[in-house]
SEBA-756698 format. One record per residue: chain; x, y, z of N, C-alpha, C in turn; residue in one letter. Coordinates in steps of 0.05 Angstrom, whole numbers, plus 32768, in hexadecimal, padded with zeros to 4 digits. Layout:
SEBA-756698
(atom A; (X; Y; Z); (X; Y; Z); (X; Y; Z); A) ...
***
This chain:
SEBA-756698
(atom A; (8011; 7FE9; 8000); (8000; 8000; 8000); (8012; 8019; 8000); M) (atom A; (800B; 802C; 7FEF); (8019; 8045; 7FEE); (8005; 805B; 7FF4); N) (atom A; (800D; 8070; 8003); (7FFD; 8087; 8009); (800A; 80A0; 7FFF); L) (atom A; (7FFA; 80B3; 7FF5); (8005; 80CD; 7FEE); (7FEE; 80E1; 7FEF); R) (atom A; (7FF5; 80FA; 7FF3); (7FE2; 8110; 7FF4); (7FDE; 811B; 7FD9); L) (atom A; (7FC5; 811F; 7FD0); (7FBF; 8129; 7FB5); (7FA8; 813C; 7FB6); V) (atom A; (7FA6; 814B; 7FA0); (7F8F; 815B; 7F9A); (7F84; 8151; 7F7F); I) (atom A; (7F6A; 814C; 7F7E); (7F5D; 8143; 7F65); (7F50; 815A; 7F57); L) (atom A; (7F5A; 8160; 7F3F); (7F4F; 8177; 7F30); (7F31; 8173; 7F2A); K) (atom A; (7F29; 815A; 7F25); (7F0D; 8154; 7F1F); (7EFB; 8159; 7F36); A) (atom A; (7F05; 815B; 7F4E); (7EF5; 815F; 7F66); (7EF8; 817B; 7F72); K) (atom A; (7EFE; 818E; 7F61); (7F01; 81AA; 7F6A); (7EE7; 81B4; 7F75); Q) (atom A; (7EE8; 81C3; 7F8A); (7ED0; 81CF; 7F96); (7EC7; 81E7; 7F87); R) (atom A; (7EAE; 81EF; 7F8C); (7EA2; 8205; 7F7D); (7EB2; 821F; 7F7F); A) (atom A; (7EBF; 8224; 7F95); (7ECE; 823D; 7F99); (7EEB; 823B; 7F8E); D) (atom A; (7EF1; 8224; 7F82); (7F0C; 8220; 7F76); (7F20; 8213; 7F89); G) (atom A; (7F19; 820F; 7FA2); (7F2B; 8202; 7FB5); (7F2A; 81E4; 7FB1); S) (atom A; (7F3C; 81D7; 7FBE); (7F3E; 81BA; 7FBB); (7F41; 81AD; 7FD7); N) (atom A; (7F35; 8196; 7FDA); (7F38; 8186; 7FF2); (7F50; 8174; 7FEE); K) (atom A; (7F61; 8172; 8003); (7F78; 8160; 8002); (7F6D; 8144; 8006); I) (atom A; (7F76; 8131; 7FF6); (7F6E; 8115; 7FF8); (7F87; 8103; 7FFC); R) (atom A; (7F82; 80ED; 8009); (7F98; 80D9; 800C); (7F93; 80C4; 7FF7); I) (atom A; (7FA6; 80C1; 7FE5); (7FA5; 80AD; 7FD0); (7FB0; 8093; 7FDB); A) (atom A; (7FA0; 807E; 7FDB); (7FA8; 8064; 7FE5); (7FAB; 8051; 7FCC); V) (atom A; (7FC3; 8048; 7FC7); (7FC9; 8036; 7FB1); (7FCE; 801A; 7FBD); S) (atom A; (7FBE; 8007; 7FB3); (7FC0; 7FEC; 7FBD); (7FB7; 7FD8; 7FA7); H) (atom A; (7FC6; 7FC3; 7FA3); (7FBF; 7FB0; 7F8E); (7FB9; 7FBC; 7F73); N) (atom A; (7FCA; 7FCE; 7F6B); (7FC9; 7FDC; 7F51); (7FB0; 7FED; 7F4D); S) (atom A; (7FA4; 7FF6; 7F63); (7F8C; 8007; 7F62); (7F91; 801E; 7F75); T) (atom A; (7F85; 8035; 7F6E); (7F87; 804C; 7F80); (7F6B; 8056; 7F87); T) (atom A; (7F67; 805C; 7FA0); (7F4E; 8067; 7FAB); (7F56; 807F; 7FBD); R) (atom A; (7F43; 8090; 7FC3); (7F49; 80A8; 7FD1); (7F39; 80AB; 7FEB); Y) (atom A; (7F46; 80B5; 7FFF); (7F38; 80BC; 8019); (7F3A; 80DA; 801C); I) (atom A; (7F23; 80E7; 801C); (7F23; 8104; 8020); (7F2B; 810C; 803D); P) (atom A; (7F39; 8122; 803F); (7F40; 812C; 8059); (7F2F; 8145; 805F); T) (atom A; (7F32; 8151; 8076); (7F23; 8169; 807D); (7F30; 8182; 8074); R) (atom A; (7F48; 8180; 8068); (7F58; 8198; 8061); (7F53; 81A1; 8045); F) (atom A; (7F51; 81BB; 8042); (7F4C; 81C8; 8028); (7F62; 81DC; 8022); I) (atom A; (7F6C; 81DB; 8009); (7F80; 81EE; 8000); (7F75; 81FD; 7FE8); V) (atom A; (7F82; 8214; 7FE2); (7F78; 8225; 7FCC); (7F7C; 8218; 7FB1); D) (atom A; (7F91; 8208; 7FAE); (7F96; 81FC; 7F94); (7FAE; 81EA; 7F95); G) (atom A; (7FB7; 81E1; 7F7D); (7FCE; 81D0; 7F7B); (7FE8; 81DD; 7F84); E) (atom A; (7FE8; 81F8; 7F82); (8000; 8206; 7F8B); (8006; 8203; 7FA9); K) (atom A; (7FF1; 81FB; 7FB8); (7FF4; 81F8; 7FD5); (7FFC; 81DC; 7FDD); N) (atom A; (7FFF; 81C9; 7FCA); (8007; 81AE; 7FD1); (801E; 81A6; 7FBF); L) (atom A; (8035; 81A4; 7FCA); (804D; 819C; 7FBA); (805A; 8183; 7FC7); R) (atom A; (805C; 816E; 7FB7); (8069; 8155; 7FC0); (805D; 814B; 7FDB); N) (atom A; (8043; 814D; 7FDD); (8035; 8143; 7FF5); (8038; 8155; 800E); G) (atom A; (8040; 816E; 800A); (8043; 8180; 8020); (8034; 819A; 801A); V) (atom A; (8025; 81A3; 802E); (8016; 81BC; 802A); (8029; 81D3; 802E); V) (atom A; (8028; 81E6; 801B); (803A; 81FD; 801C); (802A; 8216; 8016); V) (atom A; (8036; 822E; 801B); (802B; 8248; 8015); (8010; 824D; 8022); N) (atom A; (800D; 8243; 803A); (7FF4; 8248; 804A); (7FFD; 824F; 8066); M) (atom A; (7FED; 8260; 8074); (7FF3; 8268; 808F); (7FF5; 8251; 80A2); A) (atom A; (7FE3; 823E; 809F); (7FE1; 8227; 80B2); (7FED; 820D; 80A5); N) (atom A; (8000; 8210; 8093); (800B; 81F9; 8085); (8018; 81E5; 8098); A) (atom A; (8026; 81EF; 80AC); (8034; 81DC; 80BF); (8020; 81CB; 80CE); A) (atom A; (800A; 81D8; 80D7); (7FF5; 81C9; 80E5); (7FE8; 81B4; 80D3); Y) (atom A; (7FE1; 81BC; 80BB); (7FD5; 81A9; 80A8); (7FE7; 8192; 80A2); I) (atom A; (8001; 8198; 809D); (8014; 8182; 8097); (8017; 816F; 80AF); N) (atom A; (8017; 8179; 80C7); (8019; 8169; 80DF); (8000; 8157; 80E1); Q) (atom A; (7FE8; 8162; 80DD); (7FD0; 8152; 80DE); (7FCE; 813D; 80C9); Q) (atom A; (7FD6; 8144; 80B0); (7FD6; 8130; 809A); (7FEA; 811A; 809F); L) (atom A; (8001; 8121; 80AA); (8016; 810C; 80B0); (800B; 80F9; 80C5); R) (atom A; (7FFD; 8104; 80D9); (7FF1; 80F3; 80EE); (7FDC; 80E0; 80E2); T) (atom A; (7FCC; 80EA; 80D0); (7FB8; 80D9; 80C3); (7FC5; 80C4; 80B2); E) (atom A; (7FDA; 80CA; 80A4); (7FE8; 80B6; 8094); (7FF4; 80A1; 80A6); L) (atom A; (7FFF; 80A9; 80BC); (800A; 8095; 80CF); (7FF5; 8083; 80DA); N) (atom A; (7FDD; 808D; 80E0); (7FC7; 807D; 80E9); (7FC0; 8068; 80D4); K) (atom A; (7FBF; 8070; 80BB); (7FB8; 805E; 80A5); (7FCD; 8048; 80A3); I) (atom A; (7FE6; 804F; 80A4); (7FFB; 803B; 80A3); (7FFA; 8028; 80BA); Y) (atom A; (7FF3; 8032; 80D2); (7FF0; 8020; 80E9); (7FDA; 800D; 80E5); T) (atom A; (7FC3; 8016; 80DB); (7FAC; 8005; 80D6); (7FB3; 7FF0; 80C2); I) (atom A; (7FC1; 7FF8; 80AC); (7FC9; 7FE5; 8097); (7FDB; 7FD0; 80A2); F) (atom A; (7FEF; 7FD8; 80B2); (8002; 7FC6; 80BE); (7FF5; 7FB1; 80D0); D) (atom A; (7FDE; 7FB9; 80DC); (7FD1; 7FA6; 80EF); (7FBF; 7F92; 80E1); S) (atom A; (7FBA; 7F95; 80C7); (7FA9; 7F83; 80B8); (7FB7; 7F69; 80B1); L) (atom A; (7FA8; 7F54; 80B2); (7FB3; 7F3A; 80A8); (7FA9; 7F37; 808B); E) (atom A; (7FB7; 7F28; 807B); (7FAF; 7F23; 805F); (7FA9; 7F3D; 8050); D) (atom A; (7FBB; 7F50; 8052); (7FB8; 7F6A; 8045); (7FB3; 7F68; 8027); R) (atom A; (7FC0; 7F56; 801A); (7FBE; 7F54; 7FFD); (7FA3; 7F48; 7FF4); D) (atom A; (7F94; 7F3D; 8007); (7F7A; 7F32; 8000); (7F65; 7F47; 7FFC); A) (atom A; (7F6A; 7F5F; 8007); (7F57; 7F75; 8004); (7F5B; 7F83; 7FE9); Y) (atom A; (7F45; 7F8B; 7FDD); (7F46; 7F9E; 7FC7); (7F4C; 7FB9; 7FD2); T) (atom A; (7F52; 7FCC; 7FC1); (7F58; 7FE7; 7FCB); (7F3F; 7FF3; 7FD8); C) (atom A; (7F28; 7FEF; 7FCC); (7F0F; 7FF9; 7FD7); (7F09; 7FED; 7FF2); S) (atom A; (7F0D; 7FD3; 7FF5); (7F08; 7FC6; 800F); (7F1C; 7FD1; 8024); Q) (atom A; (7F34; 7FD5; 801B); (7F49; 7FDF; 802E); (7F40; 7FFB; 8038); L) (atom A; (7F37; 800C; 8026); (7F2D; 8026; 802D); (7F17; 8024; 8042); I) (atom A; (7F04; 8012; 803D); (7EEE; 800F; 8050); (7EF8; 8006; 806C); K) (atom A; (7F0A; 7FF4; 806C); (7F15; 7FEA; 8086); (7F23; 8001; 8094); V) (atom A; (7F33; 8010; 8085); (7F42; 8027; 8091); (7F2F; 803C; 809B); I) (atom A; (7F1B; 8044; 808C); (7F08; 8058; 8095); (7EF9; 804E; 80AD); K) (atom A; (7EF2; 8034; 80AD); (7EE3; 8029; 80C4); (7EF4; 802A; 80DD); H) (atom A; (7F0D; 8022; 80DB); (7F1E; 8021; 80F2); (7F25; 803E; 80FC); K) (atom A; (7F26; 8051; 80EA); (7F2C; 806C; 80F2); (7F14; 8079; 8100); M) (atom A; (7EFC; 8072; 80F7); (7EE4; 807F; 8103); (7ED8; 806E; 811A); T) (atom A; (7ED8; 8054; 8118); (7ECB; 8044; 812B); (7EDD; 8038; 8140); K) (atom A; (7EF7; 803A; 813C); (7F09; 802D; 814F); (7F13; 8013; 8144); G) (atom A; (7F07; 7FFD; 814D); (7F11; 7FE3; 8144); (7EFB; 7FD4; 8135); T) (atom A; (7F04; 7FC2; 8124); (7EF2; 7FB1; 8116); (7EED; 7F99; 8127); I) (atom A; (7ED5; 7F90; 812A); (7ECE; 7F7A; 813C); (7ECE; 7F5F; 812D); R) (atom A; (7ED6; 7F4B; 813C); (7ED6; 7F30; 8130); (7EBA; 7F23; 8135); T) (atom A; (7EB6; 7F0D; 8127); (7E9D; 7EFE; 812A); (7E99; 7EF5; 8147); V) (atom A; (7EAE; 7EEC; 8153); (7EAD; 7EE3; 816F); (7EA4; 7EFA; 8182); E) (atom A; (7EAF; 7F12; 817E); (7EA7; 7F28; 818F); (7E8A; 7F2F; 818C); E) (atom A; (7E81; 7F30; 8173); (7E65; 7F37; 816E); (7E52; 7F21; 8178); I) (atom A; (7E5A; 7F08; 8175); (7E4A; 7EF2; 817F); (7E48; 7EF3; 819D); D) (atom A; (7E5E; 7EF8; 81AB); (7E5E; 7EFA; 81C8); (7E4B; 7F10; 81D2); F) (atom A; (7E4C; 7F27; 81C4); (7E3B; 7F3D; 81CC); (7E1D; 7F36; 81C7); E) (atom A; (7E18; 7F29; 81B0); (7DFC; 7F22; 81A9); (7DF1; 7F0D; 81BD); M) (atom A; (7E01; 7EF9; 81C4); (7DF8; 7EE5; 81D7); (7DF3; 7EF1; 81F2); L) (atom A; (7E03; 7F04; 81FA); (7DFF; 7F11; 8214); (7DE3; 7F1F; 8215); R) (atom A; (7DDB; 7F2B; 81FE); (7DC2; 7F39; 81FD); (7DAB; 7F25; 81FA); V) (atom A; (7DAE; 7F10; 81EA); (7D98; 7EFE; 81E3); (7D94; 7EE6; 81F6); K) (atom A; (7DA7; 7EE1; 8208); (7DA7; 7EC8; 8218); (7D8D; 7EC6; 8229); Q) (atom A; (7D82; 7EDC; 8230); (7D6A; 7EDB; 8241); (7D50; 7ED7; 8231); H) (atom A; (7D51; 7EDD; 8217); (7D39; 7EDA; 8207); (7D39; 7EC1; 81F6); S) (atom A; (7D51; 7EB5; 81F2); (7D52; 7E9D; 81E2); (7D50; 7E84; 81F3); W) (atom A; (7D45; 7E6F; 81E8); (7D44; 7E55; 81F6); (7D60; 7E48; 81F6); S) (atom A; (7D64; 7E34; 8207); (7D7E; 7E26; 8207); (7D84; 7E19; 81ED); E) (atom A; (7D6F; 7E0E; 81DF); (7D72; 7E01; 81C5); (7D7B; 7E15; 81B0); G) (atom A; (7D70; 7E2D; 81B0); (7D78; 7E42; 819D); (7D94; 7E4B; 81A2); T) (atom A; (7D9C; 7E4E; 81BB); (7DB7; 7E56; 81C1); (7DCB; 7E40; 81B9); I) (atom A; (7DC4; 7E27; 81BD); (7DD5; 7E10; 81B5); (7DD9; 7E10; 8197); R) (atom A; (7DC2; 7E13; 8188); (7DC4; 7E14; 816A); (7DD5; 7E2C; 8161); L) (atom A; (7DD1; 7E42; 816E); (7DE0; 7E5A; 8166); (7DFE; 7E55; 816B); H) (atom A; (7E05; 7E4A; 8182); (7E21; 7E45; 8189); (7E2E; 7E31; 8175); N) (atom A; (7E1E; 7E1C; 816D); (7E28; 7E09; 8159); (7E2D; 7E17; 813F); D) (atom A; (7E1A; 7E28; 8137); (7E1E; 7E37; 811D); (7E36; 7E49; 811D); G) (atom A; (7E3A; 7E58; 8133); (7E51; 7E6A; 8135); (7E6B; 7E59; 8136); I) (atom A; (7E6A; 7E43; 8144); (7E82; 7E32; 8146); (7E8A; 7E28; 812A); K) (atom A; (7E77; 7E20; 811A); (7E7C; 7E16; 80FF); (7E86; 7E2D; 80ED); R) (atom A; (7E7A; 7E44; 80F0); (7E82; 7E5B; 80E0); (7E9F; 7E63; 80E6); F) (atom A; (7EA6; 7E64; 8100); (7EC1; 7E6B; 8108); (7ED5; 7E56; 80FE); I) (atom A; (7ECD; 7E3C; 80FF); (7EDF; 7E27; 80F4); (7EE4; 7E2C; 80D6); E) (atom A; (7ED0; 7E36; 80C8); (7ED2; 7E3B; 80AB); (7EE1; 7E55; 80A5); Y) (atom A; (7ED9; 7E6B; 80B2); (7EE3; 7E85; 80AB); (7EFC; 7E8D; 80BB); A) (atom A; (7EFF; 7E81; 80D2); (7F16; 7E88; 80E3); (7F0D; 7E99; 80FB); G) (atom A; (7F1C; 7E98; 8110); (7F15; 7EA5; 8129); (7F15; 7EC3; 8126); K) (atom A; (7F26; 7ECE; 8116); (7F29; 7EEB; 8113); (7F1A; 7EF7; 80FB); N) (atom A; (7F06; 7EE9; 80F2); (7EF6; 7EF3; 80DB); (7EE9; 7F0D; 80E4); F) (atom A; (7EED; 7F23; 80D4); (7EE3; 7F3D; 80DD); (7EC9; 7F44; 80CF); I) (atom A; (7EB8; 7F53; 80DC); (7E9F; 7F5D; 80D1); (7E9F; 7F7B; 80D4); L) (atom A; (7E92; 7F89; 80C2); (7E8E; 7FA6; 80C5); (7E71; 7FAC; 80C2); S) 
***
């Protein structure tokens, strides 16, 4: 995975300014994550660094922090090459906004805690058997979003 800061001419705002985006290149595909930072034009972004603005140092620091977070999330993923670029973007956005991605086991544990009083013992047993088989098939760390 490669990251770089870019401005897309096709996505220019009505007032002529541009939003800085993070270009994520993975498996020969590139997708973009918009940031909250806006610059007047291409003259304000050179080689991935914001220049010629009063708050350029602050913006560069914040963008560098965001890039580091993305790299950390990417490094924590297993089977990185199995993701398409679009899927990778979804996982990254989810982890950045929601915290962590939950596994099937975690979601199952939470659901059983809520439902154990309303389900019969037979239903709970069937549910546990189904989850056990699914985890055997998909793996213990299968993630859901």
